[in-house]
C-alpha positions as CSV (number, residue, x, y, z in Angstrom):
1,M,-0.5,0.1,0.1
2,Y,1.1,3.5,-0.7
3,N,0.8,5.9,2.4
4,A,3.4,8.6,1.8
5,Y,6.8,7.3,1.5
6,Q,9.8,7.9,-0.3
7,C,10.2,6.4,-3.6
8,D,13.6,7.7,-5.1
9,A,15.5,10.1,-4.5
10,G,13.4,13.7,-3.3
11,E,10.5,12.0,-4.4
12,I,7.3,11.7,-2.5
13,V,3.7,9.3,-3.1
14,Y,0.7,11.1,-1.8
15,R,-3.2,9.9,-2.4
16,R,-5.9,11.2,-2.7
17,Q,-9.4,10.1,-2.6
18,P,-12.0,10.2,-5.8
19,T,-13.7,13.5,-6.7
20,M,-18.0,13.6,-7.0
21,S,-17.2,14.2,-11.1
22,E,-14.5,11.2,-11.1
23,I,-16.8,8.8,-9.7
24,R,-19.3,9.8,-12.2
25,F,-17.2,8.7,-14.8
26,G,-16.1,5.7,-13.4
27,H,-13.4,6.6,-12.2
28,G,-13.7,6.0,-8.1
29,A,-10.6,4.7,-7.0
30,I,-8.1,6.0,-4.7
31,H,-5.9,8.5,-6.9
32,Y,-2.1,8.1,-6.4
33,R,0.7,11.1,-7.1
34,T,3.9,11.6,-6.7
35,F,5.6,14.3,-6.2
36,T,9.1,16.2,-6.0
37,I,10.5,17.6,-2.7
38,D,11.9,20.8,-4.7
39,E,8.6,21.4,-6.7
40,T,6.4,21.7,-3.9
41,P,8.2,22.6,-1.0
42,E,4.0,23.4,1.1
43,M,3.7,20.0,1.7
44,F,6.5,20.4,4.0
45,L,6.3,21.9,8.4
46,A,8.4,24.7,9.1
47,D,9.5,22.3,11.3
48,G,10.3,19.7,8.6
49,S,8.3,17.2,8.6
50,R,5.8,16.0,6.4
51,K,2.1,17.6,6.6
52,R,-0.6,15.2,6.5
53,F,-2.3,17.1,3.4
54,F,-1.5,20.0,1.6
55,K,-3.1,21.6,-2.1
56,A,-1.6,21.1,-5.2
57,K,-0.9,23.7,-6.6
58,D,-1.4,22.8,-10.6
59,D,-5.2,21.0,-10.1
60,G,-5.9,21.8,-6.5
61,L,-7.0,19.0,-5.1
62,F,-6.1,17.9,-1.6
63,Y,-2.9,15.0,-1.5
64,R,-2.9,12.9,2.1
65,R,-0.6,10.9,3.3
């Protein structure tokens, strides 16, 4: 199970629940996405630990650990 672990150096996998429109179109599974640490500094708190969830800039959806 993917649960916010590091894939390669500098990458972290997060997951999200499907949106209502994705469920209507039959894409109702949990979605996983790999983020690079350098491109998404908003996923970290000031002390360097990861947030439980954050909002992605490109699609505006919330992803969680």
